[in-house]
N, C-alpha and C positions, 0 to 999 in steps of 0.2 A: 582699631584690631588690622593686626595684618594676620596674613593669612598666608602658607606654605605653600610654593610650587608645586604642580604637580611631580614636578620630579623630585620633588624634596619632599614631598608625600611616596612615595613609593620606599625614598629610601630610610624613611622610619617604620615604616610595616617591616622593609624588609631585616630590618635592624634587631627588631621587635620578632618574626620568625625562627630567625639565624637562633636567636636568644633559647627560644621556649616555641617549638616548631607547632606542638598541638597541645596549644593552650587551654585546659575545662573550667566548666562553675565549680568553685570554691564549695560549692552544697552538696550535699550527701543525697542521691539516692539512686531508690531501684529502679523506675520505669518512671514512663511520663508524670502517672497522677501522680508518687508521688515529687515528681521535679515539679512538678505545677502545684505542691499541697503547701513545698521547699520556698518558691519564692514568696509565695500569699503571706505567708509565716516571715519571711522577710522585710519586709517594708519598717523603715526604722528601727532595726534591732543589724545584729553583726552577721554574717554569713557561722564562724565559729558559734555561736549560742545557737544560731536555729541548728546545727548537727549534733547537739549533746543534747538537744530536748528529742531530738528523730528519732536519732540515732535506735531507740528500746520504739515509741513512736511505730515506727514501719513495720515492725521487727512481726504489729499483731496488727496494724491498718493498714496495709499496702494499696487498698481497692479502696472505692467508692461505696461501697455494701460494706467492704467491715469497718467503714470509717465510720458510717449511719450506724451498725451493731453497736458500737464502742460506746455511743452517745457522745451529747455535746458536756455532760458533763465527765466522759470520760476519758475527749479528747483538753480536757482543762488539767486532767489532774497529771498530766505530758506536757501541757507547753506553758506553766504558769510561769514558766522563769523566762518569758519568751512577751515584751512588750504588749500593750496594748492584748492579752491574750484574749478576754470574754469576745470582745471583740472578729478576731481574729475566727475562734472553735465557730462563732455564730458564721462566717463566714465558707470555710471549711464546708463544714455539715449543710447546709446551702447550696454549692458546687458539689459537692457529694452529692445529690441529691436530685439535681439538674440533671447531673451527665448519667445520671441512670436514667432519669425518664426521657431526654433528649439528645440520645446519644449514647444508648448501649451500655452505659459504663464505660464510654471509653472515648480517650480527649483528643475533641477533634482539631484537623491540622490546618486551621482555617483564626486566620485575625477575630471577620466578624465574631464571630461562632463563640469563639474563646473566649472575645469583651461582657456576653452576654453569661456567663457566670460570677455568681457572687463576689466579690472583693479580686475581678481578674479586672486591671485596669489596661492600658493600652503596650505602657513596658515591660508587665509578669506575660502576659501574652504573648510580645517578641522575643521571651528568651526564653518561653514553652515551643516555638518555633524555630526558633535557634539551635537547640542544645539538642531538640530532640527530632526534630523535622528537617535539620541542616537544612533554613532558609537561609538567605542572606540577610538577615532584618540585625535591626538594630537599635539593643534594648538601649535608652540614655536613664539611667540611675544618674543619685547626684555625684561620684565618679566621672561618670561623662560630661554631666554638664560644665562640669567646673573645671576639668582641664584640655578638654576639647578647643573650647576657644582661647582657652590660656598659651596652648600652645602653638596656635595656628591651625589647626587638622578641620575646624570648622565655624561657620557663624551661628549667632544669633546665644539667644537668652532664658528659651522654654525650651524642655522638651523635645517639642514636637521642632521647632524650626535647626538642632541642632542635628535629633535625628535625620531631616532630609537631609540639612548641608550635609551630613557625615556621607551618606548615602548617596550624594550626585559627586566626595568629591577623594570615594577609595575607591582601590581598582579593585574591580571585579575577584582577583585572584587573589583580596586581605580578607573581602569581608566577609565569610563563611566566621573568620577566627578576628574579625579587629572588632568586635565590639569586649571578647575577653583580654585582650591585651589592651585596650587605650585602659576598662576598668582595676588590672593589675598593675597598672602602670602608676592611676593614683594614689590606687589604694595602699603602696608600696612605696615610690619613687617619687613624685609627685603629690606627694599628701601635702593638706591644707595647709596642716602646720610642723613649719622647716622641713619645706620640702628638702628632696640628701640631690641637690642640684648635682655636687662635684661625683655622684659615680650613677649620672645619668646618662645609658646611650646614650641620647641623643641631643645632651648638651649647648650640642655649635649648629645644632637645627633648632632650638625650642626663639618661637617670636618673646616670646615675654622676656628673653636673654637680650634682645637689641640694643 
């Protein structure tokens, strides 16, 4: 595995930044709580599919209290189209209850505390910390795990090793938005099947093409 040089890393992120200066999460949300719920629901599901379900859901339940009032069966009626919905409904009810009991109904801005919530792993916690609390975290999903080593951005073959490598190698100025750029690149350009190399902004730098 060949890694991009520091100079090449800066060039890659500069190009992504020039093309998309303010990348945002493609999950729809109205506050910290609804983003947390959306990310939990998005495991092994598409953002588009999650947004379709959460649009109506968040109109009636945009806080832990309202979610508990809706009840598990009520929640299921909104999210039935999302994969693993029964399990996810249990997680959402559990995390809503715990937020009220342990955090006064507020989403904590701390990874360890976030990871005490049912259904919240490191990736989900990192998304919330990055998008809501603007912390330079690196949520490694399937796209980041696949494309980061392929391009030469990072080394590793597990979410944690890739996360650590990216955090060490990306310039601080790019870190706040870095995971969005890599994710969008993996989702729309460097796709798993038939990557669009001919329209790739960083084709000349990509280590996969060497």
